C-alpha positions in Angstrom: 5.7 98.2 9.9 5.1 99.5 13.4 2.2 97.8 15.1 0.2 99.3 17.9 -2.4 97.8 20.2 -5.1 100.3 21.1 -8.5 100.2 22.7 -11.6 102.3 22.1 -10.9 106.0 22.8 -7.1 105.5 22.7 -4.9 107.3 20.2 -1.6 107.3 18.5 0.2 110.5 17.4 2.0 110.8 14.1 4.6 113.6 14.0 3.4 116.5 16.2 0.1 117.3 14.5 -1.7 114.1 13.4 -3.7 112.1 15.9 -5.5 108.8 15.1 -8.1 107.7 17.6 -9.9 104.3 17.8 -13.6 105.4 17.8 -15.3 102.1 17.6 -14.5 98.4 17.3 -17.3 96.1 16.0 -16.8 92.6 14.7 -14.1 92.7 12.1 -14.1 96.5 11.7 -12.4 99.3 13.4 -13.6 102.9 13.1 -10.8 105.5 13.3 -10.9 109.2 13.8 -8.1 111.3 12.3 -7.3 114.9 13.5 -4.9 116.6 11.1 -4.2 120.1 9.8 -6.1 121.0 6.7 -2.9 120.9 4.6 -2.4 117.3 5.4 -4.2 115.0 3.0 -5.9 112.0 4.6 -7.3 109.3 2.4 -8.3 105.7 2.6 -5.5 103.7 0.8 -7.7 102.7 -2.2 -8.7 106.3 -2.8 -5.0 107.4 -2.5 -4.0 104.8 -5.0 -6.8 105.9 -7.4 -5.6 109.5 -7.2 -2.0 108.5 -7.8 -3.1 106.4 -10.9 -5.1 109.2 -12.3 -2.2 111.7 -11.8 0.1 109.3 -13.6 -2.4 108.8 -16.4 -2.8 112.6 -16.8 1.0 113.1 -16.8 1.4 110.6 -19.6 -1.5 111.9 -21.7 -0.6 112.7 -25.3 -0.2 116.5 -25.9 -3.2 116.6 -28.2 -5.4 115.3 -25.3 -4.1 118.1 -23.1 -4.8 120.7 -25.8 -8.3 119.4 -26.2 -8.8 119.5 -22.4 -7.5 123.1 -22.1 -9.9 124.2 -24.9 -12.8 122.5 -23.2 -12.0 124.2 -19.9 -11.7 127.5 -21.6 -15.1 127.1 -23.2 -16.6 126.1 -19.8 -15.1 129.2 -18.2 -16.6 131.4 -20.9 -20.0 129.9 -20.4 -20.2 131.0 -16.7 -22.0 134.3 -16.0 
C-alpha cells in the first residue's frame, strides 16, 4: 500500500485522469473530492463490495430465476405507454 500525507486542498493524481483532493479534515474524518472521467466508476469500498456481491449472486442464480426475471421485465416494458 502506498501511503501519502496530504493537507487540506492538496491532491494526489492516479493515472493521468483521476485526481483526489483533501477537501476537509475534521476530527477523525477526512472529506475527499474525486475528479474522474464519467467512464471511471468511483464508489465507497462498502458500496463496491455490495455491487460485486450482487453481481456474483446474479451470475450464480438458477436458470429458472433468470427466466422469471426476464418475464417480469418483459411485462414491465409492455406496461409502459
